[in-house]
FIDREN-691954 format. One record per residue: residue in one letter; y, z, x of N, C-alpha, C in turn. Coordinates in steps of 0.1 Angstrom, whole numbers, padded with zeros to 4 digits, always signed. Layout:
REM FIDREN-691954
AYZXYZXYZX ...
***
This chain:
REM FIDREN-691954
P-0035-1427-1429-0028-1429-1442-0022-1417-1447 K-0011-1418-1453-0003-1408-1459-0005-1405-1475 D-0013-1414-1479-0016-1413-1494-0025-1401-1496 S-0021-1395-1508-0031-1383-1512-0042-1389-1521 A-0053-1382-1519-0065-1385-1527-0072-1372-1532 T-0080-1374-1543-0089-1365-1549-0104-1368-1545 V-0111-1358-1542-0125-1359-1539-0133-1354-1551 V-0141-1362-1557-0149-1358-1568-0164-1357-1565 V-0172-1347-1572-0187-1346-1569-0193-1340-1582 R-0201-1348-1587-0208-1344-1599-0216-1331-1595 P-0215-1320-1604-0221-1308-1602-0237-1307-1599 E-0244-1317-1603-0258-1318-1600-0260-1323-1586 H-0250-1330-1581-0252-1335-1567-0248-1325-1554 A-0244-1314-1560-0242-1303-1550-0253-1293-1549 K-0255-1287-1537-0265-1278-1536-0259-1264-1531 L-0262-1253-1538-0259-1241-1534-0268-1234-1524 V-0262-1230-1514-0271-1224-1502-0264-1209-1498 K-0274-1201-1493-0271-1188-1490-0263-1186-1475 G-0265-1197-1469-0258-1199-1455-0246-1206-1456 K-0242-1214-1446-0231-1221-1445-0235-1235-1451 G-0222-1240-1457-0222-1254-1462-0211-1262-1460 D-0209-1274-1467-0195-1281-1465-0183-1272-1470 L-0187-1265-1481-0177-1257-1487-0182-1243-1486 S-0173-1233-1488-0178-1218-1489-0170-1211-1499 G-0175-1201-1505-0169-1194-1515-0178-1181-1521 T-0175-1177-1533-0181-1166-1538-0185-1169-1552 V-0196-1165-1556-0202-1167-1571-0192-1160-1580 A-0187-1165-1590-0178-1160-1600-0185-1158-1613 N-0193-1167-1615-0201-1165-1629-0213-1174-1628 V-0225-1169-1636-0237-1177-1636-0239-1179-1650 V-0242-1192-1656-0243-1195-1671-0256-1202-1671 Y-0265-1195-1680-0277-1202-1683-0276-1212-1694 F-0280-1223-1694-0279-1235-1704-0293-1239-1707 G-0303-1234-1709-0316-1238-1712-0323-1244-1701 T-0320-1257-1699-0327-1264-1689-0321-1263-1677 D-0308-1260-1675-0300-1259-1663-0292-1245-1664 T-0287-1242-1652-0279-1230-1650-0267-1235-1642 H-0255-1232-1647-0242-1235-1640-0236-1224-1633 I-0235-1225-1620-0231-1215-1612-0217-1218-1608 H-0206-1211-1613-0192-1212-1610-0189-1204-1597 V-0184-1212-1586-0179-1206-1573-0164-1207-1573 Q-0159-1195-1569-0145-1196-1564-0144-1198-1548 L-0140-1209-1545-0139-1214-1532-0130-1207-1523 D-0132-1205-1511-0123-1197-1501-0110-1204-1500 S-0108-1215-1504-0095-1223-1504-0089-1221-1516 G-0095-1213-1529-0087-1210-1540-0091-1220-1552 E-0097-1230-1549-0102-1240-1560-0115-1234-1567 A-0117-1239-1578-0131-1235-1585-0141-1248-1583 F-0155-1245-1583-0164-1255-1582-0175-1251-1589 T-0182-1259-1597-0193-1257-1604-0205-1265-1598 V-0216-1258-1596-0229-1264-1591-0238-1262-1604 R-0245-1274-1607-0256-1273-1617-0269-1275-1611 Q-0279-1265-1614-0292-1263-1609-0302-1265-1621 Q-0312-1273-1620-0322-1273-1630-0330-1261-1629 N-0334-1255-1641-0341-1244-1640-0356-1246-1638 T-0363-1236-1634-0377-1237-1633-0384-1226-1639 R-0397-1227-1643-0403-1216-1649-0407-1204-1641 T-0407-1206-1628-0411-1194-1621-0400-1186-1614 A-0387-1190-1615-0378-1183-1607-0363-1184-1615 G-0354-1175-1612-0341-1176-1617-0334-1185-1608 C-0321-1185-1608-0313-1196-1599-0312-1190-1584 G-0315-1177-1582-0314-1170-1570-0299-1166-1564 F-0291-1167-1574-0276-1164-1571-0271-1153-1581 E-0262-1145-1576-0256-1134-1586-0241-1135-1584 V-0233-1130-1594-0219-1128-1592-0216-1120-1581 G-0207-1124-1572-0203-1117-1559-0210-1122-1549 D-0221-1129-1548-0228-1136-1536-0219-1145-1528 A-0218-1144-1516-0210-1153-1507-0221-1165-1505 V-0215-1177-1508-0224-1189-1507-0218-1201-1501 G-0225-1210-1497-0222-1223-1492-0225-1234-1502 I-0218-1243-1503-0221-1256-1511-0223-1267-1502 S-0235-1274-1502-0238-1285-1494-0236-1299-1503 I-0230-1308-1497-0226-1319-1504-0231-1332-1496 G-0240-1341-1501-0246-1352-1493-0235-1361-1492 N-0234-1371-1482-0224-1381-1479-0223-1390-1490 D-0234-1393-1497-0233-1403-1508-0230-1397-1522 A-0228-1384-1523-0226-1376-1535-0210-1376-1538 A-0201-1377-1527-0187-1376-1531-0179-1389-1532 Q-0171-1390-1541-0163-1401-1545-0149-1398-1542 V-0142-1407-1535-0127-1405-1533-0119-1413-1543 L-0109-1407-1551-0101-1414-1559-0087-1413-1555 R-0079-1423-1553-0066-1423-1548-0058-1418-1559 D-0049-1410-1555-0040-1403-1564-0028-1412-1568 
***
C-alpha cells in the first residue's frame, strides 16, 4: 500500500531499556510527576517520544539526561491510524 499512516503508542505502554529496543535515542529530559516519571527521548530519527514509568519507593527511574536508550514496544501496544 502507498497510503501513509501514523503509529501511536500510549507512553505507559512503552518500556525504556539500556540496551537495544524497537526505537533508539537519547534521554532529553526527566520529569518527576509524583506517582510517575516522564522520560522524554530524542529519537535517532529526529522525532520526540515520551515514556511514562510508575515510580517506586526504592529507586529513581534509572535514566539521566544524555543516556543512550532503547524503547521497547509490545506488538499489542501500537495502533496504526491512516492519514
